[in-house]
C-alpha positions in Angstrom: 0.0 0.0 0.0 1.2 3.4 -0.8 -0.5 6.4 0.9 0.3 9.6 2.8 1.3 7.7 5.9 3.1 10.7 7.5 0.0 12.9 7.0 -3.7 12.4 6.3 -3.5 8.6 6.1 -1.6 7.9 9.3 -4.7 6.3 10.8 -4.6 3.4 8.2 -2.3 1.3 10.4 -5.4 0.2 12.3 -7.3 -1.2 9.3 -4.1 -2.8 8.1 -3.8 -4.7 11.4 -7.6 -5.6 11.2 -7.1 -7.0 7.7 -4.1 -9.0 8.7 -6.0 -10.6 11.6 -9.0 -11.4 9.3 -6.7 -13.0 6.7 -5.2 -15.1 9.5 -1.6 -14.0 8.8 -1.5 -15.3 5.2 -0.4 -11.9 4.0 2.3 -9.4 5.0 1.0 -5.9 4.7 3.6 -3.2 4.0 2.9 0.4 3.7 5.0 3.2 2.0 4.8 6.9 2.7 4.0 8.7 -0.5 5.4 11.9 1.0 8.9 10.2 1.2 10.8 10.5 -2.1 13.1 7.7 -1.0 10.1 5.3 -1.7 10.0 6.2 -5.4 12.3 3.3 -6.5 10.1 0.8 -4.6 7.0 2.0 -6.3 8.7 1.9 -9.7 9.6 -1.8 -9.0 5.9 -2.6 -8.5 4.8 -0.7 -11.6 3.7 2.5 -9.9 4.8 5.9 -8.8 4.4 8.1 -5.7 2.2 10.3 -7.8 -0.2 7.4 -8.3 -0.8 7.0 -4.5 -2.9 6.0 -2.8 -2.7 2.6 -4.5 -2.4 -1.1 -3.7 -0.1 -3.7 -5.2 0.3 -7.4 -4.4 3.8 -8.8 -4.9 4.1 -12.6 -5.1 7.7 -13.8 -4.5 7.1 -17.5 -4.4 9.2 -19.7 -6.7 11.9 -17.1 -6.9 9.7 -14.9 -9.0 8.5 -11.3 -8.5 5.0 -11.0 -9.9 3.0 -7.9 -9.2 -0.8 -7.7 -9.4 -3.0 -4.6 -9.1 -6.6 -3.6 -9.4 -8.0 -3.2 -12.9 -9.3 0.2 -12.1 -7.1 2.5 -10.0 -10.3 4.2 -8.6 -11.2 0.9 -6.9 -8.7 1.7 -4.2 -10.1 5.1 -3.3 -12.5 5.5 -0.4 -15.8 3.9 -1.3 -14.2 1.6 -3.9 -14.3 -2.2 -3.7 -10.6 -2.2 -2.6 -10.7 0.9 -0.5 -7.2 1.3 0.8 -8.4 2.9 4.0 -10.6 0.1 5.3 -10.0 -3.4 6.5 -12.8 -4.7 4.3 -11.3 -3.1 1.2 -7.9 -4.7 2.0 -9.4 -8.1 2.7 -11.4 -7.9 -0.6 -8.1 -7.1 -2.5 -6.3 -10.0 -0.9 -9.1 -12.4 -1.5 -9.5 -11.4 -5.2 -5.7 -11.9 -5.6 -6.0 -15.4 -4.1 -8.8 -16.1 -6.5 -6.6 -14.8 -9.4 -9.1 -12.1 -10.3 -6.5 -9.3 -10.3 -4.5 -8.5 -13.4 -0.7 -8.5 -13.3 1.0 -5.2 -13.4 3.4 -4.9 -16.3 6.7 -3.5 -15.0 7.9 -1.7 -18.2 9.7 1.3 -19.4 7.6 3.9 -21.3 7.0 3.4 -25.0 9.8 4.9 -27.1 8.9 8.1 -28.9 10.8 7.1 -32.0 11.1 3.7 -33.5 14.2 2.8 -35.5 14.4 0.2 -38.3 15.3 -2.6 -38.7 16.1 -2.8 -34.9 13.5 -1.6 -32.5 13.4 -1.1 -28.8 10.5 -3.1 -27.6 9.0 -2.5 -24.1 6.4 -4.6 -22.3 3.4 -2.5 -23.2 4.0 -3.0 -26.9 5.1 -6.6 -26.9 2.0 -8.2 -28.4 1.5 -5.7 -31.2 5.2 -5.7 -32.2 6.1 -9.4 -31.7 3.1 -11.7 -31.2 0.6 -10.2 -33.6 3.1 -9.7 -36.5 2.8 -11.9 -39.6 5.9 -13.8 -40.4 9.0 -14.4 -38.2 10.3 -12.1 -35.5 13.7 -12.3 -33.8 13.7 -11.0 -30.3 16.7 -10.4 -28.1 15.7 -9.9 -24.4 17.8 -7.9 -22.0 17.0 -7.0 -18.4 18.6 -4.3 -16.5 18.9 -4.8 -12.8 19.6 -1.9 -10.6 21.8 -2.8 -7.7 
């Protein structure tokens, strides 16, 4: 969860604890303060930004993977939404929908390039299907992952 934990959202620790109890300890709830710029790299890692807060993400690290899921509609995490970030019931609904595989995966990707070069193109995740999978004929793809240490 990313929210203004040092300001208007400081009270959310209570609903986080309630949700953890209701979910019987199956989830570890972490919260980031959107007012702290040092949290920006963490939000980038889970396909978000501090500007997109409040928001919810679910990171699955089983099997040495790092798969991130998020609500289909960002408005669903706002107060009154089905995954309201500020209520235990919203957090529980988010966790249960993740368990039921009803949440889409977040695509951790760079922005689309403004200019495409031929014959070699820089492909980012958001354009993979249209550029590789949906093309007629053969496509050669070289994959490179940059890991920030």
